[in-house]
C-alpha positions as CSV (number, residue, x, y, z in Angstrom):
1,X,2.4,32.8,-2.6
2,X,1.1,36.2,-3.5
3,X,-2.1,37.4,-1.7
4,X,-4.7,38.5,-4.3
5,X,-8.0,40.6,-3.8
6,X,-11.1,38.7,-4.7
7,X,-14.9,39.8,-5.0
8,X,-16.5,39.6,-1.6
9,X,-19.6,41.0,-0.3
10,X,-17.7,43.0,2.1
11,X,-15.0,45.4,0.3
12,X,-12.5,46.2,3.1
13,X,-9.5,44.3,2.3
14,X,-7.1,45.1,5.0
15,X,-8.9,46.3,7.9
16,X,-6.8,44.8,10.8
17,X,-9.4,45.6,13.5
18,X,-11.6,42.7,11.8
19,X,-10.8,39.2,13.2
20,X,-11.0,37.7,9.6
21,X,-9.5,39.6,6.6
22,X,-10.8,38.9,3.3
23,X,-8.3,37.7,0.8
24,X,-7.4,34.7,-1.2
25,X,-4.7,32.4,-2.7
26,X,-6.6,31.3,-5.5
27,X,-6.7,32.9,-9.2
28,X,-9.4,32.3,-11.8
29,X,-7.7,29.5,-13.5
30,X,-7.2,27.6,-10.3
31,X,-10.9,27.9,-9.5
32,X,-11.8,26.8,-13.1
33,X,-9.6,23.8,-12.8
34,X,-10.8,22.8,-9.4
35,X,-14.4,23.0,-10.8
36,X,-13.2,20.8,-14.0
37,X,-11.7,18.2,-11.8
38,X,-8.1,19.0,-13.1
39,X,-6.5,21.0,-10.1
40,X,-4.1,18.3,-8.8
41,X,-2.4,20.9,-6.4
42,X,-5.4,21.8,-4.2
43,X,-3.2,21.3,-1.0
44,X,-1.3,24.7,-1.8
45,X,-4.7,26.7,-1.4
46,X,-7.2,24.8,0.7
47,X,-6.8,23.8,4.5
48,X,-4.6,26.3,6.8
49,X,-1.7,28.1,5.5
50,X,0.9,30.2,7.6
51,X,1.0,33.7,6.1
52,X,2.3,37.1,6.9
53,X,0.1,40.0,5.6
54,X,1.0,43.6,5.9
55,X,3.6,42.6,8.3
56,X,1.0,40.5,10.5
57,X,1.4,36.8,11.0
58,X,-1.6,34.4,11.1
59,X,-3.1,31.6,9.0
60,X,-5.1,31.6,6.0
61,X,-8.2,29.1,6.0
62,X,-10.0,27.8,2.8
63,X,-12.7,25.0,2.7
64,X,-15.1,24.0,0.0
65,X,-18.8,23.8,1.3
66,X,-21.0,24.6,-1.6
67,X,-24.3,24.3,0.4
68,X,-23.3,26.0,3.5
69,X,-24.9,29.2,4.4
70,X,-22.3,30.4,7.1
71,X,-18.9,29.1,8.1
72,X,-16.7,30.3,10.8
73,X,-13.2,28.8,12.4
74,X,-13.8,27.8,15.9
75,X,-10.9,26.6,18.2
76,X,-9.1,27.2,21.5
77,X,-8.0,30.8,20.1
78,X,-11.3,31.9,20.4
79,X,-12.9,29.5,22.9
80,X,-14.9,27.8,20.3
81,X,-17.0,31.0,19.6
82,X,-19.2,30.3,16.5
83,X,-19.5,33.9,15.7
84,X,-16.0,35.6,16.1
85,X,-14.3,34.5,13.1
86,X,-16.7,34.0,10.2
87,X,-15.2,33.3,6.8
88,X,-16.1,34.9,3.4
89,X,-17.7,33.2,0.8
90,X,-16.5,33.7,-2.9
91,X,-19.1,35.1,-5.2
92,X,-18.0,33.1,-8.1
93,X,-20.1,30.2,-7.1
94,X,-17.3,27.9,-6.4
95,X,-18.4,27.1,-3.0
96,X,-15.2,28.1,-1.3
97,X,-15.2,29.8,1.9
98,X,-11.9,31.6,3.0
99,X,-10.0,34.4,4.9
100,X,-6.9,35.3,7.1
101,X,-7.1,35.2,10.8
102,X,-4.1,37.3,12.2
103,X,-2.1,36.1,15.2
104,X,-3.1,32.6,14.9
105,X,-0.1,30.5,16.1
106,X,1.3,26.8,15.1
107,X,-0.6,23.8,16.7
108,X,-3.8,25.6,17.3
109,X,-6.9,23.3,17.4
110,X,-9.4,24.2,15.3
111,X,-12.5,23.2,13.5
112,X,-15.1,24.5,10.7
113,X,-18.5,25.6,12.2
114,X,-20.8,25.1,9.4
115,X,-24.4,26.0,9.0
116,X,-25.5,23.8,6.2
117,X,-28.2,22.7,4.3
118,X,-31.9,23.3,5.9
119,X,-30.0,24.7,9.0
120,X,-27.8,21.6,9.9
121,X,-25.2,22.9,12.5
122,X,-21.9,20.7,12.1
123,X,-18.5,21.0,13.6
124,X,-16.0,19.7,11.0
125,X,-12.3,19.0,10.8
126,X,-10.4,20.4,7.9
127,X,-10.3,18.1,5.1
128,X,-6.8,19.6,4.0
129,X,-5.5,19.7,7.5
130,X,-1.9,18.7,7.7
131,X,-2.0,17.6,11.4
132,X,-4.8,16.7,13.8
133,X,-5.3,16.2,17.5
134,X,-4.4,12.6,18.8
135,X,-7.4,10.7,19.1
136,X,-10.0,10.6,21.0
137,X,-9.7,14.4,20.1
138,X,-11.0,15.2,16.7
139,X,-9.9,18.8,15.8
140,X,-7.4,19.7,13.2
141,X,-4.3,21.8,14.0
142,X,-2.6,24.6,12.4
143,X,0.8,23.2,11.3
144,X,3.8,24.6,9.0
145,X,5.8,21.7,7.7
146,X,9.5,22.5,7.8
147,X,11.8,19.7,6.7
148,X,14.9,19.7,4.7
149,X,15.2,16.5,2.8
150,X,18.7,14.7,2.8
151,X,17.7,11.8,0.2
152,X,18.8,13.5,-3.0
153,X,21.1,10.5,-3.7
154,X,18.2,8.0,-3.5
155,X,15.8,10.5,-5.5
156,X,18.4,10.7,-8.3
157,X,18.7,6.7,-8.5
158,X,15.4,5.6,-7.4
159,X,14.2,5.0,-11.0
160,X,16.3,1.8,-11.1
161,X,15.3,0.7,-7.5
162,X,11.5,1.0,-8.4
163,X,11.5,-0.3,-12.1
164,X,9.7,-3.2,-13.2
165,X,13.2,-5.0,-13.8
166,X,14.2,-4.7,-10.2
167,X,13.4,-6.8,-7.3
168,X,10.6,-6.0,-5.1
169,X,10.4,-7.5,-1.9
170,X,7.8,-5.5,0.4
171,X,7.4,-5.8,4.1
172,X,3.7,-4.8,5.0
173,X,3.9,-3.1,8.4
174,X,1.1,-1.9,10.5
175,X,3.1,0.8,12.3
176,X,1.0,0.7,15.7
177,X,1.6,-2.9,16.5
178,X,5.0,-4.0,14.7
179,X,6.5,-3.5,18.1
180,X,5.5,-1.5,21.1
181,X,7.5,0.2,23.8
182,X,5.3,-1.3,26.3
183,X,4.0,-4.7,25.1
184,X,1.6,-4.8,28.0
185,X,-0.3,-1.3,27.0
186,X,-2.4,-1.2,23.9
187,X,-2.1,2.3,23.8
188,X,1.7,2.6,23.8
189,X,2.9,3.3,20.3
190,X,6.3,3.7,18.9
191,X,6.9,7.2,17.7
192,X,8.0,7.8,14.0
193,X,11.3,8.4,15.5
194,X,11.4,5.2,17.4
195,X,10.4,3.2,14.2
196,X,13.0,5.1,12.3
197,X,15.7,3.8,15.1
198,X,14.2,0.2,15.0
199,X,12.2,-0.8,11.9
200,X,14.6,0.8,9.3
201,X,17.6,-1.3,10.5
202,X,15.3,-4.4,10.7
203,X,14.1,-4.0,7.2
204,X,17.5,-3.6,5.9
205,X,19.1,-6.3,7.7
206,X,16.2,-8.8,6.5
207,X,16.9,-7.7,2.9
208,X,13.6,-6.2,2.1
209,X,13.8,-4.0,-0.9
210,X,10.5,-1.7,0.1
211,X,8.4,-1.2,3.4
212,X,4.6,-0.6,2.8
213,X,2.9,1.2,5.4
214,X,-0.9,0.2,6.2
215,X,-2.7,3.6,6.3
216,X,-1.0,6.3,8.2
217,X,-3.5,9.1,7.0
218,X,-5.2,10.2,10.2
219,X,-8.2,8.0,11.4
220,X,-10.2,7.9,14.5
221,X,-10.7,4.3,15.2
222,X,-7.7,2.0,15.9
223,X,-10.0,-0.9,14.8
224,X,-10.1,0.3,11.5
225,X,-6.4,-0.3,11.0
226,X,-6.4,3.2,9.1
227,X,-9.0,2.1,6.3
228,X,-11.5,4.4,7.8
229,X,-9.6,7.7,7.5
230,X,-10.7,11.5,8.1
231,X,-7.4,13.2,7.6
232,X,-6.3,12.3,4.2
233,X,-3.5,15.0,4.1
234,X,-2.0,14.3,7.7
235,X,0.1,11.2,8.9
236,X,-1.6,10.1,12.2
237,X,-0.4,12.2,15.1
238,X,-0.6,8.8,17.1
239,X,3.2,8.6,16.2
240,X,4.2,12.0,15.8
241,X,4.1,15.3,13.8
242,X,4.5,15.3,9.8
243,X,8.2,16.2,10.1
244,X,8.8,13.0,12.1
245,X,7.2,10.9,9.5
246,X,9.3,12.6,6.8
247,X,12.5,11.6,8.8
248,X,11.3,8.2,8.8
249,X,10.9,8.0,5.1
250,X,14.3,9.9,4.7
251,X,15.9,7.3,6.7
252,X,14.4,4.4,4.7
253,X,15.9,6.0,1.6
254,X,19.3,6.6,2.9
255,X,19.4,2.6,3.7
256,X,18.2,2.0,0.1
257,X,14.6,1.0,1.1
258,X,11.6,2.3,-0.8
259,X,8.4,3.5,0.9
260,X,5.0,2.5,-0.3
261,X,1.9,3.9,1.3
262,X,-1.5,2.3,1.6
263,X,-4.2,4.7,0.1
264,X,-8.0,4.7,0.5
265,X,-9.7,6.5,-2.2
266,X,-12.7,4.3,-2.2
267,X,-14.6,4.9,0.9
268,X,-14.6,7.0,4.4
269,X,-16.4,6.7,7.6
270,X,-19.5,8.7,8.8
271,X,-17.6,10.3,11.8
272,X,-19.2,13.6,12.8
273,X,-16.0,15.3,12.1
274,X,-15.3,13.9,9.0
275,X,-16.2,14.3,5.2
276,X,-19.7,12.4,5.6
277,X,-22.5,15.3,5.0
278,X,-19.6,17.9,5.1
279,X,-22.0,20.8,4.6
280,X,-25.3,19.1,5.4
281,X,-25.5,17.6,1.9
282,X,-23.8,14.8,0.2
283,X,-20.8,16.8,-0.5
284,X,-18.1,14.3,-0.9
285,X,-20.2,11.0,-1.3
286,X,-22.8,9.9,-3.8
287,X,-26.4,11.2,-2.8
288,X,-27.8,8.0,-4.3
289,X,-27.1,5.3,-1.5
290,X,-27.1,2.5,-4.5
291,X,-23.5,4.1,-5.3
292,X,-22.8,6.1,-2.1
293,X,-22.8,3.5,0.8
294,X,-20.5,0.5,1.0
295,X,-22.3,-2.4,2.6
296,X,-19.1,-4.1,3.5
297,X,-17.5,-1.5,5.5
298,X,-20.3,0.4,6.8
299,X,-19.1,3.6,4.9
300,X,-19.5,6.0,2.4
301,X,-18.1,6.1,-1.3
302,X,-16.6,9.2,-2.9
303,X,-18.5,10.7,-5.6
304,X,-16.2,10.2,-8.5
305,X,-18.8,12.1,-11.0
306,X,-18.3,15.2,-9.0
307,X,-15.1,17.2,-10.4
308,X,-14.4,18.9,-7.1
309,X,-14.0,15.4,-5.3
310,X,-11.9,14.1,-8.2
311,X,-9.5,17.1,-7.8
312,X,-9.6,16.6,-3.9
313,X,-8.6,12.9,-4.4
314,X,-6.0,13.3,-6.9
315,X,-4.4,16.1,-5.2
316,X,-4.1,14.0,-2.3
317,X,-2.4,11.2,-4.0
318,X,0.0,14.0,-5.6
319,X,0.5,15.6,-2.1
320,X,2.2,12.3,-0.5
321,X,4.6,11.9,-3.5
322,X,5.5,15.4,-3.7
323,X,5.7,16.4,-0.2
324,X,6.8,13.1,1.5
325,X,8.8,11.6,-1.4
326,X,7.0,8.3,-1.3
327,X,8.0,5.7,-3.9
328,X,4.7,4.2,-4.4
329,X,1.0,3.9,-3.4
330,X,-1.0,0.5,-2.9
331,X,-4.6,1.6,-3.8
332,X,-7.1,0.0,-1.6
333,X,-10.2,-1.9,-2.9
334,X,-9.9,-0.9,-6.4
335,X,-12.7,-3.4,-7.3
336,X,-15.3,-1.6,-5.2
337,X,-14.4,1.5,-7.0
338,X,-14.7,0.2,-10.4
339,X,-17.9,-1.9,-10.1
340,X,-21.4,-0.6,-9.5
341,X,-22.5,-4.2,-8.3
342,X,-19.8,-4.6,-5.8
343,X,-21.1,-6.4,-2.9
344,X,-24.5,-5.7,-4.0
345,X,-27.5,-7.8,-4.9
346,X,-29.6,-7.9,-8.0
347,X,-31.9,-4.5,-7.5
348,X,-29.3,-2.9,-5.1
349,X,-27.6,-1.2,-7.9
350,X,-28.2,0.2,-11.5
351,X,-26.4,-0.3,-14.7
352,X,-24.5,2.2,-16.4
353,X,-25.5,4.0,-19.7
354,X,-24.2,1.2,-21.8
355,X,-25.8,-1.7,-19.6
356,X,-22.6,-2.9,-17.9
357,X,-21.5,-2.9,-14.3
358,X,-18.6,-0.5,-14.5
359,X,-18.6,3.0,-12.8
360,X,-17.8,4.9,-15.8
361,X,-16.7,8.0,-13.9
362,X,-14.9,6.0,-11.3
363,X,-12.8,4.3,-14.3
364,X,-12.1,7.9,-15.5
365,X,-11.0,9.0,-12.2
366,X,-8.6,6.0,-11.9
367,X,-7.2,6.5,-15.2
368,X,-6.7,10.4,-14.5
369,X,-5.1,9.5,-11.2
370,X,-2.5,7.2,-12.8
371,X,-1.8,9.3,-15.7
372,X,-1.0,12.2,-13.2
373,X,1.2,10.2,-11.0
374,X,3.3,8.7,-13.9
375,X,3.5,12.2,-15.6
376,X,4.8,14.0,-12.7
377,X,6.5,11.2,-10.9
378,X,7.7,8.5,-13.4
379,X,10.2,6.7,-11.1
380,X,7.3,5.5,-8.9
381,X,4.8,2.6,-8.9
382,X,1.0,2.8,-8.5
383,X,-0.1,-0.5,-7.2
384,X,-3.8,-2.0,-7.4
385,X,-5.3,-4.0,-4.7
386,X,-7.9,-5.5,-7.3
387,X,-9.4,-8.9,-6.5
388,X,-11.3,-9.5,-9.6
389,X,-10.4,-10.4,-13.3
390,X,-11.0,-6.9,-14.6
391,X,-9.0,-6.5,-17.6
392,X,-6.1,-4.2,-18.3
393,X,-5.4,-3.2,-14.8
394,X,-1.5,-2.8,-15.3
395,X,-2.0,-1.7,-19.1
396,X,-1.4,1.9,-20.0
397,X,-4.3,4.2,-20.3
398,X,-3.3,4.8,-24.0
399,X,-4.0,1.0,-24.6
400,X,-7.1,1.0,-22.9
401,X,-6.0,-0.1,-19.6
402,X,-6.3,1.4,-16.0
403,X,-2.8,2.6,-15.9
404,X,-1.4,1.0,-12.8
405,X,2.0,-0.2,-12.5
406,X,1.4,-3.4,-10.8
407,X,-1.5,-5.4,-9.1
408,X,-1.9,-7.8,-6.3
409,X,-2.3,-11.3,-7.5
410,X,-5.2,-12.5,-5.3
411,X,-5.6,-15.7,-7.3
412,X,-2.2,-16.8,-6.7
413,X,-2.5,-16.2,-3.0
414,X,-5.9,-18.3,-2.7
415,X,-4.6,-21.3,-4.9
416,X,-1.2,-21.3,-3.1
417,X,-2.7,-21.4,0.4
418,X,-5.3,-23.9,-0.6
419,X,-2.5,-26.1,-2.1
420,X,-0.2,-25.8,1.0
421,X,-2.9,-26.5,3.5
422,X,-3.6,-30.0,1.9
423,X,-1.8,-32.9,3.4
424,X,1.3,-33.6,1.1
425,X,0.2,-37.3,0.7
426,X,-2.6,-36.0,-1.5
427,X,-1.0,-32.9,-3.0
428,X,-0.7,-35.0,-6.2
429,X,-4.4,-34.6,-6.8
430,X,-4.1,-30.9,-6.5
431,X,-1.0,-30.0,-8.6
432,X,-3.2,-27.7,-10.8
433,X,-3.6,-25.3,-7.9
434,X,0.2,-25.0,-7.9
435,X,0.7,-24.4,-11.6
436,X,-2.2,-22.7,-12.7
437,X,-0.9,-19.2,-11.8
438,X,1.3,-19.2,-14.9
439,X,-1.7,-19.5,-17.3
440,X,-2.6,-16.1,-16.6
441,X,0.3,-14.6,-14.9
442,X,1.4,-12.4,-18.1
443,X,-2.2,-10.9,-18.2
444,X,-1.0,-8.3,-15.7
445,X,2.1,-7.1,-13.8
446,X,1.5,-9.0,-10.5
447,X,2.8,-8.8,-7.0
448,X,2.3,-12.0,-4.8
449,X,0.7,-11.1,-1.6
450,X,0.8,-12.7,1.7
451,X,-0.9,-9.7,3.4
452,X,-2.6,-8.9,6.7
453,X,-5.7,-9.9,5.3
454,X,-4.7,-13.7,5.5
455,X,-3.8,-13.8,9.2
456,X,-6.9,-12.3,10.6
457,X,-10.6,-13.1,11.5
458,X,-10.2,-16.9,12.0
459,X,-7.8,-17.5,9.3
460,X,-5.0,-18.5,11.5
461,X,-1.2,-17.4,11.3
462,X,1.0,-18.7,8.5
463,X,2.6,-21.4,10.5
464,X,-0.6,-22.9,11.5
465,X,-2.1,-23.0,7.9
466,X,0.6,-25.7,7.4
467,X,-0.3,-29.4,7.8
468,X,1.7,-31.9,9.9
469,X,3.7,-31.9,13.0
470,X,6.0,-29.0,14.1
471,X,8.9,-29.9,12.0
472,X,6.5,-30.4,8.9
473,X,4.9,-27.1,9.7
474,X,8.1,-24.9,9.4
475,X,9.5,-27.3,6.6
476,X,6.1,-26.4,4.5
477,X,6.3,-23.0,5.3
478,X,9.9,-22.7,4.1
479,X,9.0,-24.5,0.7
480,X,6.0,-22.0,0.3
481,X,8.3,-19.1,0.5
482,X,10.7,-20.7,-1.5
483,X,8.0,-20.9,-4.1
484,X,6.8,-17.3,-3.6
485,X,10.3,-15.8,-4.0
486,X,11.2,-17.9,-7.0
487,X,7.8,-17.5,-8.9
488,X,7.9,-14.4,-11.2
489,X,6.7,-11.1,-9.9
490,X,7.1,-8.7,-7.0
491,X,6.5,-10.2,-3.2
492,X,4.7,-8.9,-0.2
493,X,4.9,-10.3,3.1
494,X,3.0,-9.1,6.2
495,X,5.2,-8.6,9.4
496,X,5.6,-11.5,11.5
497,X,5.3,-14.2,8.7
498,X,9.1,-13.8,8.4
499,X,9.7,-15.6,11.9
500,X,6.6,-17.9,12.1
501,X,4.2,-15.5,14.3
502,X,2.1,-18.1,16.2
503,X,-1.2,-16.0,16.7
504,X,-3.4,-14.2,14.6
505,X,-2.5,-10.6,14.1
506,X,-4.0,-8.3,16.6
507,X,-3.9,-4.5,16.0
508,X,-3.7,-4.1,19.8
509,X,-0.7,-5.9,20.5
510,X,2.9,-6.2,19.3
511,X,4.3,-9.1,17.3
512,X,5.6,-12.2,19.3
513,X,9.2,-11.3,19.3
514,X,9.8,-13.5,22.1
515,X,9.5,-16.3,19.8
516,X,13.0,-15.6,18.3
517,X,14.3,-17.2,21.6
518,X,13.0,-20.6,20.2
519,X,15.3,-22.5,17.7
520,X,12.7,-23.3,15.0
521,X,11.5,-19.5,14.8
522,X,15.1,-18.4,15.0
523,X,16.3,-20.6,12.2
524,X,12.9,-19.5,9.9
525,X,14.1,-16.0,10.6
526,X,17.4,-16.6,9.3
527,X,15.9,-18.6,6.3
528,X,14.0,-15.8,5.3
529,X,16.8,-13.3,5.5
530,X,18.9,-15.6,3.2
531,X,16.0,-16.0,0.9
532,X,15.6,-12.4,0.4
533,X,19.1,-12.0,-0.2
534,X,19.2,-14.7,-2.7
535,X,16.3,-13.0,-4.4
536,X,17.7,-9.7,-4.5
537,X,21.2,-10.8,-5.5
538,X,20.2,-13.0,-8.6
539,X,18.8,-11.1,-11.7
540,X,17.2,-14.2,-13.3
541,X,14.4,-13.8,-10.3
542,X,13.5,-10.5,-11.4
543,X,14.9,-8.9,-14.9
544,X,12.2,-10.7,-16.8
545,X,9.6,-11.0,-14.0
546,X,6.9,-9.9,-16.0
547,X,8.1,-11.3,-19.4
548,X,7.4,-14.8,-20.6
549,X,11.1,-15.1,-21.3
550,X,11.8,-15.2,-17.7
551,X,10.1,-18.6,-16.9
552,X,10.0,-21.9,-18.2
553,X,8.3,-25.2,-16.9
554,X,11.0,-27.9,-16.8
555,X,9.1,-30.9,-15.0
556,X,5.4,-31.0,-14.3
557,X,5.0,-34.9,-15.1
558,X,5.6,-36.3,-11.7
559,X,2.3,-35.7,-10.1
560,X,2.5,-38.9,-8.1
561,X,5.7,-37.9,-6.4
562,X,4.9,-34.2,-6.2
563,X,8.0,-33.2,-7.6
564,X,7.9,-30.0,-9.5
565,X,10.7,-28.2,-11.4
566,X,11.0,-24.9,-13.1
567,X,13.6,-22.5,-14.6
568,X,14.0,-18.7,-14.1
569,X,15.9,-16.9,-16.6
570,X,17.5,-13.5,-16.8
571,X,19.4,-11.7,-19.6
572,X,22.6,-13.5,-18.8
573,X,21.9,-17.1,-19.7
574,X,24.9,-18.3,-17.5
575,X,22.8,-16.9,-14.3
576,X,19.8,-18.8,-15.1
577,X,18.4,-20.7,-12.1
578,X,16.7,-24.1,-11.9
579,X,14.2,-24.4,-8.8
580,X,13.4,-28.0,-7.5
581,X,10.4,-28.8,-5.2
582,X,9.9,-31.9,-3.3
583,X,6.2,-31.5,-1.8
584,X,6.1,-34.7,0.3
585,X,7.7,-36.0,3.4
586,X,9.5,-38.6,1.3
587,X,13.3,-38.4,0.4
588,X,13.9,-38.8,-3.4
589,X,17.3,-40.2,-4.3
590,X,18.9,-40.0,-7.7
591,X,16.5,-37.9,-8.9
592,X,17.1,-37.0,-12.6
593,X,16.1,-33.8,-14.5
594,X,16.8,-33.0,-18.0
595,X,17.7,-29.6,-19.2
596,X,19.1,-27.8,-22.2
597,X,21.8,-25.1,-21.9
598,X,24.0,-24.9,-19.5
599,X,26.7,-27.7,-19.0
600,X,27.7,-26.8,-15.3
601,X,25.2,-26.7,-12.2
602,X,25.8,-26.4,-8.5
603,X,23.4,-26.1,-5.6
604,X,23.0,-22.7,-4.2
605,X,20.3,-22.8,-1.7
606,X,18.2,-25.6,0.1
607,X,15.3,-25.0,2.4
608,X,16.2,-28.1,4.3
609,X,19.5,-27.0,5.6
610,X,20.3,-27.6,9.2
611,X,20.7,-23.9,9.6
612,X,17.0,-23.5,8.8
613,X,16.0,-26.1,11.1
614,X,16.0,-28.7,8.6
615,X,17.7,-32.0,8.2
616,X,20.7,-30.8,6.6
617,X,21.1,-34.3,4.6
618,X,21.5,-33.0,1.4
619,X,22.4,-29.2,1.9
620,X,26.0,-29.8,0.5
621,X,25.5,-32.3,-2.2
622,X,27.6,-32.5,-5.2
623,X,25.4,-32.3,-8.4
624,X,26.1,-35.4,-10.6
625,X,25.8,-34.3,-14.7
626,X,25.5,-36.6,-17.6
627,X,25.8,-35.1,-21.2
628,X,23.1,-36.4,-23.3
629,X,23.9,-34.5,-26.4
630,X,26.8,-32.3,-26.9
631,X,25.6,-30.5,-29.8
632,X,22.3,-29.5,-28.3
633,X,23.8,-29.0,-25.0
634,X,21.2,-31.6,-23.5
635,X,22.3,-32.4,-20.0
636,X,20.8,-34.9,-17.4
637,X,21.0,-33.5,-13.6
638,X,21.2,-36.3,-10.9
639,X,20.8,-35.1,-7.4
640,X,18.9,-36.1,-4.2
641,X,15.9,-34.4,-2.9
642,X,15.2,-33.9,1.0
643,X,11.7,-34.4,2.3
644,X,9.7,-31.4,1.9
645,X,12.1,-29.1,0.5
646,X,13.2,-26.4,-2.3
647,X,16.5,-27.0,-4.0
648,X,17.8,-24.1,-6.1
649,X,20.7,-24.7,-8.5
650,X,22.7,-22.3,-10.6
């Protein structure tokens, strides 16, 4: 990138005797777009960048601090001297401080020393740093990213893999606790390279189509799980350097696995080295704490009204798509971004200019974000974790929507868990909880989530949400997963649920892999692998997953027996699938189901198969068919239903 002179208070541009040279990577248009909230490439200018100027190597630094009165770069290289390397402030009122420091090397630890509003003296990390010290240390580090991607085949074809007509089976992973090199040391972590060697083959073997990483952007406190971040442009150094994380993503792509990152543009913590009160004033957060403070998470909310903050956030999203080749973003806590009254009582918030509870500038920010992503990266998906009934979350912005590609279906999750936690003998009275999701399913493009939030804070692991004795718990869980994977929509499962983790998730410890030595967990693991493969290999499950043409209720009229039947349909009628649930621990013999269309059916999957720790009693049954009307192809299917089971016919 060309180096350009800019108007400074000091005139000398090339005096190599000075510790900081005054020059810039910005031009007037870039500054103007930054101030208008439309510069989405800020990572090319802000932060620290290796440069060679007048045959002298070093690093260029640029930081936005509009209310600072003095800024210098401090670090190991100058013994943290606050006076030796001051940056120059631009005279265009942009609030940008910058300068080139010769002879700085890679991996130098540094911070910005900022004298801010009313003389506040602050030591801040670089908001655009691409690498950080490993916690508990909090300095940024100079870093030139050098990586040659080898995923060109994936990038050329990922449009099909990530389309809304493709299967989405997402494995949600907390990298620090999925597996540990030393299970007895909570501070031991698999490196990105070790995750590449261990996690990627596992995800591939289990048949997941995507892996979703809980936030990897640098964060100071392990207990925040990554949701209280300070380094938005850097994968956490807990597991390695940026190139290591790129190598992990590259390996996923080579195995046909898409990568989704959990992203938090809603709030940030008040750590002294972070974004809070960055220049002694509310630089990144709202100054009005009715909008600027998040009571749920004791953190601070981005000021979406400020154009420079919008440029920062949208540039950050673009950075991960461009630089790290990610395939999607799950945007955290969208409801808290959109609503002025989120987690606030009457009198703790102020209505917008139209008298409503929507944060108008935040809504505009979300729309601009999604428009940028789908314009520049049309073969990825933006996914909203939005827990309310906000309309049009996955509708395009030109139709008045927010522009996301998909949304977590929180209502389905709550109703489904409520239903399955009920003693099977009483499920007949709660069938509406099972069927209600389809009443509003087509309002959005939904993902069905069984995420980390459902197995922490006293909610119990999935296996212990199920009623009954040990056999019934596993049988119920197999039915729940069968329902999840045959219901329309994408799927998301948190790590450990696939083999029946018996403790709540703890970020300090690894999953209970030792459980796989026990038969019920081992066979549940095999069941989930087969269920994933069944899902991804049958187009009827996903070709019309967001279209009413893809689903039909067949039988909701046997509440007393709690037998429920529906059909999943694809583009080829011959591939249509019939799903039959027996939700009670009572076997049903000679059960009759009437359907139109296909005249031949066979059983292709049974959750009660002995290989899944079921009884195996009807896992190989021949389906009896009676033709009721040849002209209309009206058929009656006669089959036996195992206790607490899901049977799939094709």
